[in-house]
C-alpha positions as CSV (number, residue, x, y, z in Angstrom):
1,M,19.9,15.6,-5.2
2,E,16.7,14.8,-6.8
3,R,16.3,11.2,-6.9
4,D,13.0,8.9,-7.1
5,W,13.3,7.0,-3.8
6,Y,11.8,3.9,-5.4
7,D,15.4,3.9,-7.1
8,T,17.0,3.3,-3.8
9,P,14.8,0.3,-2.2
10,L,17.2,-0.4,0.6
11,Y,16.7,3.1,2.1
12,Y,12.9,2.8,1.8
13,D,12.8,-0.8,3.2
14,I,14.8,0.3,6.0
15,I,12.2,2.9,7.2
16,F,9.1,0.8,6.7
17,D,10.3,-2.6,7.4
18,A,9.7,-2.3,11.3
19,D,5.8,-2.5,10.8
20,T,6.1,-5.7,8.6
21,P,5.2,-8.4,11.5
22,K,2.2,-6.2,12.7
23,D,1.1,-5.7,9.2
24,G,1.3,-9.3,8.4
25,T,-0.7,-10.1,11.7
26,F,-3.3,-7.8,10.6
27,L,-3.8,-9.2,7.4
28,E,-4.1,-12.6,8.6
29,A,-6.6,-11.5,11.1
30,A,-8.7,-9.6,8.6
31,H,-8.8,-12.7,6.3
32,Q,-10.2,-14.7,9.3
33,H,-12.7,-12.1,10.2
34,Y,-13.9,-10.9,7.1
35,S,-13.4,-13.5,4.4
36,L,-16.5,-16.0,3.3
37,G,-16.0,-19.6,2.2
38,K,-13.1,-21.4,1.6
39,G,-10.0,-20.5,0.2
40,S,-6.4,-21.7,-0.7
41,K,-4.2,-19.2,1.0
42,R,-3.5,-17.0,-2.2
43,V,-2.6,-13.5,-1.7
44,L,-2.0,-10.6,-4.2
45,E,-0.2,-7.4,-3.5
46,P,-0.6,-4.6,-5.8
47,A,2.4,-2.0,-5.6
48,C,4.5,-4.6,-3.7
49,G,7.5,-2.3,-3.5
50,S,10.7,-3.6,-1.8
51,G,8.9,-7.1,-1.1
52,R,8.7,-6.6,2.8
53,L,5.1,-7.9,2.8
54,L,5.7,-10.6,0.0
55,S,8.3,-12.2,2.1
56,E,6.1,-11.9,5.3
57,M,3.0,-13.6,3.9
58,A,5.3,-16.3,2.3
59,W,6.9,-16.9,5.6
60,R,3.3,-17.5,7.0
61,G,2.4,-20.0,4.4
62,W,0.6,-17.9,1.8
63,K,0.9,-18.3,-1.9
64,T,2.3,-15.0,-2.7
65,F,1.8,-12.7,-6.0
66,G,3.1,-9.1,-6.3
67,F,3.6,-6.7,-8.9
68,D,5.0,-2.8,-8.9
69,L,6.0,-0.5,-11.6
70,S,9.5,0.2,-10.2
71,Q,12.0,-2.3,-11.4
72,P,14.6,-1.3,-8.8
73,M,12.0,-2.2,-6.1
74,L,11.3,-5.6,-8.0
75,D,14.8,-6.5,-8.1
76,Y,15.4,-5.8,-4.3
77,A,12.2,-7.9,-3.6
78,A,13.5,-10.8,-5.6
79,D,16.8,-10.8,-3.6
80,R,15.0,-10.6,-0.4
81,L,13.0,-13.7,-1.0
82,A,16.0,-15.4,-2.2
83,Q,17.9,-14.7,0.9
84,Q,15.3,-16.1,2.9
85,N,14.6,-18.8,0.7
86,L,11.0,-17.8,0.2
87,K,9.1,-18.0,-3.1
88,A,6.7,-15.6,-4.7
89,A,5.9,-14.6,-8.2
90,I,6.6,-11.1,-8.8
91,W,6.3,-8.9,-12.2
92,Q,6.4,-5.5,-13.3
93,D,3.1,-4.1,-14.0
94,R,0.7,-0.9,-13.4
95,M,-2.2,-0.9,-10.7
96,E,-4.7,0.1,-13.3
97,S,-3.8,-2.3,-16.0
98,F,-2.4,-5.2,-14.5
99,T,-2.7,-8.8,-15.8
100,L,-2.3,-11.9,-13.7
101,P,-0.7,-15.2,-14.1
102,K,-3.0,-18.0,-15.0
103,G,-4.3,-19.6,-11.6
104,P,-7.1,-20.0,-9.1
105,P,-8.7,-16.6,-8.0
106,F,-7.2,-15.0,-4.6
107,D,-8.2,-15.1,-1.3
108,L,-6.9,-12.0,-0.2
109,A,-5.3,-8.7,-1.9
110,H,-3.8,-5.7,0.1
111,C,-2.5,-2.1,-0.4
112,L,-1.7,-0.5,2.9
113,V,0.2,2.6,2.5
114,S,-1.8,5.0,0.4
115,T,-0.1,4.0,-3.0
116,F,-3.7,3.8,-4.3
117,K,-3.2,7.7,-4.2
118,Y,-0.9,7.4,-7.2
119,L,-3.7,6.8,-9.2
120,L,-4.4,10.2,-10.7
121,T,-7.9,10.1,-12.3
122,E,-11.4,8.5,-11.3
123,A,-11.1,6.2,-14.4
124,H,-7.8,4.5,-13.1
125,A,-9.0,4.3,-9.7
126,V,-12.1,2.5,-10.8
127,A,-10.0,0.1,-13.5
128,H,-7.8,-0.5,-10.4
129,L,-10.7,-1.6,-8.2
130,R,-12.5,-3.6,-10.8
131,L,-9.3,-5.7,-11.5
132,V,-8.6,-6.3,-7.9
133,A,-12.4,-7.6,-7.7
134,E,-11.9,-9.7,-10.7
135,S,-8.9,-11.4,-9.0
136,L,-10.7,-12.3,-6.0
137,R,-12.9,-15.3,-5.4
138,P,-16.5,-14.5,-4.1
139,G,-16.1,-13.9,-0.6
140,G,-12.4,-12.9,-1.0
141,I,-11.1,-9.3,0.6
142,Y,-9.2,-6.3,-0.7
143,V,-7.6,-4.7,2.4
144,L,-6.9,-1.0,1.3
145,G,-5.3,1.8,3.4
146,I,-5.2,5.3,2.4
147,H,-4.9,8.8,3.9
148,L,-8.0,10.9,3.6
149,T,-7.6,14.7,3.0
150,D,-9.3,17.5,4.8
151,Y,-10.0,20.2,2.2
152,S,-10.2,22.9,4.7
153,R,-6.4,22.7,5.7
154,T,-4.5,25.7,5.0
155,S,-1.1,24.5,6.4
156,C,1.7,21.8,5.3
157,E,1.7,18.3,7.1
158,H,4.9,16.8,8.0
159,E,5.7,13.2,9.1
160,R,9.2,12.1,10.1
161,W,10.6,8.6,10.5
162,V,14.0,7.5,11.7
163,A,15.5,3.8,11.2
164,E,18.8,2.1,10.9
165,R,20.0,-1.4,9.8
166,D,23.5,-2.6,9.4
167,N,25.2,1.0,10.1
168,V,22.8,2.7,7.5
169,H,21.0,5.6,9.2
170,V,18.0,6.8,7.4
171,V,15.7,10.0,8.4
172,C,12.7,10.1,6.4
173,N,10.8,13.7,6.2
174,T,7.5,13.7,4.0
175,R,5.9,16.7,3.6
176,D,2.4,17.3,1.8
177,W,0.8,20.8,0.9
178,P,-2.9,21.6,1.2
179,A,-4.8,19.6,-1.8
180,N,-6.3,21.7,-4.3
181,P,-10.3,20.8,-4.3
182,G,-10.8,21.4,-7.9
183,T,-8.4,19.1,-9.4
184,R,-8.3,17.0,-6.2
185,L,-4.3,16.8,-6.5
186,E,-1.9,17.4,-3.5
187,D,2.0,17.9,-3.8
188,V,4.2,15.8,-1.6
189,R,7.9,16.0,-1.2
190,N,10.1,13.4,0.7
191,R,13.6,13.9,1.6
192,L,15.8,11.1,2.9
193,R,18.8,12.0,5.0
194,I,21.3,8.7,4.6
195,T,24.5,8.4,6.9
196,R,26.6,5.3,5.7
197,D,30.3,4.6,6.6
198,G,30.5,8.1,8.2
199,K,29.1,10.0,4.9
200,S,25.9,11.5,4.8
201,H,23.7,12.9,1.7
202,T,20.4,13.7,1.2
203,Q,17.9,12.8,-1.7
204,E,14.7,14.5,-2.5
205,T,11.4,13.0,-4.4
206,K,8.5,15.1,-5.3
207,W,5.2,13.6,-6.8
208,Q,1.4,14.2,-6.8
209,F,-1.3,12.2,-4.9
210,R,-4.9,12.0,-5.7
211,T,-7.0,12.8,-2.8
212,Y,-10.0,11.7,-1.1
213,S,-12.6,12.8,1.4
214,A,-14.7,10.0,2.9
215,A,-17.7,11.0,0.8
216,Q,-15.3,11.0,-2.4
217,M,-14.3,7.5,-1.2
218,K,-18.0,6.0,-0.9
219,A,-18.8,7.7,-4.1
220,L,-15.9,5.8,-6.0
221,L,-16.9,2.5,-4.3
222,R,-20.5,2.9,-5.5
223,K,-18.8,2.7,-8.9
224,V,-17.7,-0.7,-8.3
225,P,-20.6,-2.7,-7.3
226,A,-18.5,-6.1,-7.1
227,F,-17.1,-4.9,-3.8
228,E,-18.8,-4.4,-0.4
229,L,-17.4,-2.4,2.2
230,V,-17.7,-4.5,5.2
231,A,-15.6,-2.5,7.9
232,C,-13.0,0.2,8.4
233,H,-10.1,0.1,10.7
234,D,-7.3,2.8,11.1
235,F,-3.5,2.8,10.8
236,T,-3.2,1.1,14.4
237,H,-4.0,-2.1,12.5
238,D,-6.0,-3.4,15.4
239,I,-8.6,-5.9,14.1
240,S,-10.6,-5.5,17.4
241,S,-11.2,-1.6,16.8
242,T,-13.5,-0.8,14.0
243,R,-14.3,2.6,12.6
244,E,-16.6,4.3,10.4
245,L,-15.9,5.7,6.9
246,D,-15.9,9.5,7.6
247,D,-13.6,12.4,8.0
248,S,-13.3,12.0,11.7
249,Y,-9.7,10.7,11.5
250,P,-7.2,10.6,8.7
251,D,-5.9,7.1,8.0
252,V,-8.5,4.7,6.9
253,V,-7.9,0.6,6.2
254,M,-11.0,-0.3,4.0
255,I,-12.2,-4.0,4.1
256,L,-13.7,-4.6,0.7
257,R,-15.4,-8.1,0.3
258,R,-16.2,-9.4,-3.4
259,R,-19.7,-10.2,-3.7
């Protein structure tokens, strides 16, 4: 069946939750290494999804805020926080035009898993970065993860994850096709095979991402002078290992600091 996987947050969460403690540790280490000045441990997560990192950062003592476009994801996140007796401010909003509750600026913002690529135009990408910069105090950081694109690629790429929770078994297969260098769009398809109570079904989601080479990302960042690129890491989320922003590896985590 065709169904938006964001409408089934449990299955999405089962697949991605395993890395949550490691991601939380990396975010705190990035804040320790790269933030300047004093803060009050306020963190913002654009596109917070199922709330796995909202609850993780709240558990670590952060004042946690997040928004997402998907109401089913937000409902799941709210239930998760309630079950863990944790608090976070969450609301429905868009990445390119979000508004924030009143309060002090944030020390840290993060968006780790290529969700930034849902912003399909340059104008929306710039608007998002400017809004995040405005939300941070001077010296605060935005930890932004994105999969870079090799425009010379002619074959599909495929990633597969398998996970299980409470007798719900999920196999996740994501495939993306070579990007169009002119439009900078790539087609992506996700298939989830869910087995629950002895019964299985498959659901499929299709969408497009906006693509970036390292040079295109650098050009975008020049349009947002409020941010300074201070370091890059890869998706191993090892704070001791830094990289350059180049095309030698596909998955980059950029540390953007508010000037």
